[in-house]
Structure formats: structure tokens, C-alpha cells
VOGU-3710 file (C-alpha; in Angstrom, 3 decimals, decimal comma):
1> msqvkhdpns> 0,000/0,000/0,000  1,555/3,278/-1,086  1,446/6,177/1,278  0,819/9,626/-0,207  2,366/12,509/1,710  0,846/15,952/1,471  3,565/18,446/0,641  3,201/21,565/2,811  4,909/23,728/0,158  2,444/22,880/-2,612
11> kmiadnrrar> -0,868/24,747/-2,407  -3,397/26,498/-4,628  -3,353/30,302/-4,440  -5,979/31,427/-6,967  -8,248/29,550/-9,360  -10,003/31,015/-12,397  -13,206/28,953/-12,296  -14,940/31,211/-14,819  -12,339/30,397/-17,500  -13,660/26,879/-18,103
21> ydyaieddle> -17,188/28,269/-18,472  -16,293/31,106/-20,865  -13,607/29,305/-22,901  -13,029/25,900/-24,475  -9,548/25,013/-23,192  -7,612/23,184/-25,905  -4,210/22,894/-24,222  -2,447/24,101/-21,098  1,080/24,680/-19,886  2,872/25,563/-16,676
31> cgiilhgsev> 5,003/28,690/-16,603  7,026/30,598/-14,048  6,350/34,178/-13,044  8,691/36,997/-12,034  7,598/38,486/-8,692  8,823/40,961/-6,096  9,449/39,799/-2,526  6,351/41,478/-1,111  4,251/39,774/-3,808  5,463/36,328/-2,760
41> kslrtqsani> 4,731/37,136/0,903  1,246/38,267/-0,070  0,675/35,082/-2,097  1,606/32,990/0,953  -1,527/34,455/2,585  -3,531/33,472/-0,555  -4,554/37,012/-1,439  -4,623/37,031/-5,237  -7,175/37,093/-8,046  -6,626/36,043/-11,676
51> aesyasvedg> -10,287/35,987/-12,737  -10,078/39,159/-14,857  -6,527/38,634/-16,101  -5,122/37,372/-19,391  -1,736/36,604/-20,908  -0,260/38,171/-24,007  2,815/37,662/-26,189  4,409/41,069/-26,846  7,849/41,691/-28,386  8,910/38,085/-27,904
61> elwlingyia> 7,977/38,040/-24,204  4,989/36,589/-22,370  3,141/38,867/-19,914  0,387/38,382/-17,346  -1,860/41,442/-17,579  -4,359/42,630/-14,961  -3,533/39,929/-12,384  -4,252/41,158/-8,841  -1,947/40,469/-5,893  -3,022/42,241/-2,703
71> pygqaktwgh> -0,522/44,564/-1,010  1,462/43,003/1,817  0,801/44,889/5,052  4,298/44,627/6,558  5,974/45,898/3,348  4,869/49,509/3,644  7,908/51,236/2,139  8,976/48,546/-0,311  5,550/47,314/-1,391  4,368/46,491/-4,891
81> eerrrrkllv> 1,794/47,725/-7,376  -1,266/45,436/-7,205  -2,141/45,176/-10,910  1,244/45,575/-12,557  2,212/43,584/-15,654  4,193/40,497/-14,636  6,577/38,681/-16,943  5,940/34,957/-17,411  8,773/32,499/-17,981  8,554/29,864/-20,717
91> srkemarlwk> 11,089/28,307/-23,081  11,691/29,802/-26,520  10,057/26,775/-28,126  6,927/27,236/-26,002  6,947/30,980/-26,707  6,990/30,353/-30,464  4,132/27,859/-30,118  2,061/30,279/-28,020  2,632/33,121/-30,478  1,563/30,866/-33,363
101> etqrqgmtlv> -1,574/29,700/-31,503  -2,692/33,228/-30,592  -2,367/34,372/-34,197  -5,104/31,882/-35,160  -8,638/33,251/-35,159  -10,266/33,342/-31,734  -7,429/31,798/-29,696  -6,356/33,463/-26,447  -4,159/32,731/-23,417  -6,213/32,393/-20,240
111> plnlyfnerg> -4,694/31,955/-16,752  -6,318/28,884/-15,166  -4,699/28,790/-11,731  -1,858/30,193/-9,671  -0,153/27,890/-7,200  2,986/26,987/-5,288  4,580/23,822/-6,683  6,156/21,124/-4,497  9,398/23,126/-4,256  7,519/26,215/-3,011
121> ivklklgiak> 7,919/28,158/-6,273  4,992/30,159/-7,679  3,699/28,761/-10,979  0,886/29,812/-13,290  -1,072/27,360/-15,421  -2,032/28,959/-18,729  -4,695/27,597/-21,028  -4,740/28,048/-24,791  -8,431/28,624/-25,313  -11,123/29,562/-27,781
131> gkkahdkrdt> -14,061/31,680/-26,634  -17,413/29,916/-26,318  -20,595/31,227/-27,853  -23,789/31,531/-25,784  -25,216/28,227/-27,060  -21,972/26,420/-26,162  -22,224/27,770/-22,615  -25,818/26,515/-22,377  -24,705/23,048/-23,532  -21,972/22,990/-20,887
141> eakrdwgrek> -24,449/24,054/-18,220  -26,984/21,399/-19,306  -24,331/18,651/-19,169  -23,234/19,793/-15,707  -26,832/19,866/-14,440  -27,530/16,406/-15,877  -24,375/15,074/-14,197  -25,565/16,413/-10,837  -29,055/14,981/-11,320  -27,608/11,611/-12,330
151> qrllkrge> -25,474/11,510/-9,161  -28,537/12,336/-7,016  -30,552/9,557/-8,663  -27,740/7,037/-8,199  -27,313/8,066/-4,566  -31,029/7,579/-3,832  -31,026/4,238/-5,662  -33,720/5,042/-8,210
//
């Protein structure tokens, strides 16, 4: 019997639950993010929001735009700007692939979640996505509702 240890360093910081509703995620990748010290301290308290943010390839670099990291209270003098543009770290090969994907019609880079990996380093999971139309969203909602109803019926034994 294998024993699974929970790593105290690895934990979810922020999750963009709306992304899977608004977009059809075709692929995803993990990337690093350049942060200031006060930003990392603030993320340890899980005070971040990536729901309204997006990623963009500009001048050969990948940027997280409009991601919110709350100010850290103890860093009064050397604090950080909450909604500053943050550079994302990916390989050149990945960068070329992302640039090519975003040039296709309707494709965009959506942040899915922000987390500390097992080594305690902040990572961002980006999704390469295509926007859903209103009827696609209704289909997704109907499937989700049917799944819930099916589980209720199975639980009751009907």
C-alpha cells in the first residue's frame, strides 16, 4: 500500500473557475512568473485574483496582464503595485508555439490557476483557449446539471 504525503509547500493560491465556463480550453502549460518579494509574501496568505486577467505575447515576451496580488501589510515602504504587468517564464520553443496559436482566429491565453509547486515556487497554469458562444455555454451548463441529477438519482437508488 503506497502512502501519499501531502507536501506543505504545494498549495493552490488562486483559481479562475470562470475560464472553463467562458472558454473551451484546448491545451495548457505551466510557466514561471517573475515576482517581487512582497508579492510572494502576499501570495503565501492566498490574497490574489486572476479571474479578470489574461496573458499576451508582446515583443517576444509573455506577460500576465491585470492579475491582482493584494498589497502586503508589513511591506509599507517597499511594497508592490497590485495590478502591474508580470513577466511569465517559458522556453523559446513554447513561446513560439504560443505566439503561433494566438495568431489563429479566436485563440487566447487564459490563466487557469496560480499555485505553489512542491518546491515552493509560484507557478501559473495557462490555457490556450477559444471563446465559447452563448449556445456552447448553455450546452456545458446542461451537461453539468444532468451530471448532478444523475449523481442524485444514483445516490437515492432510483
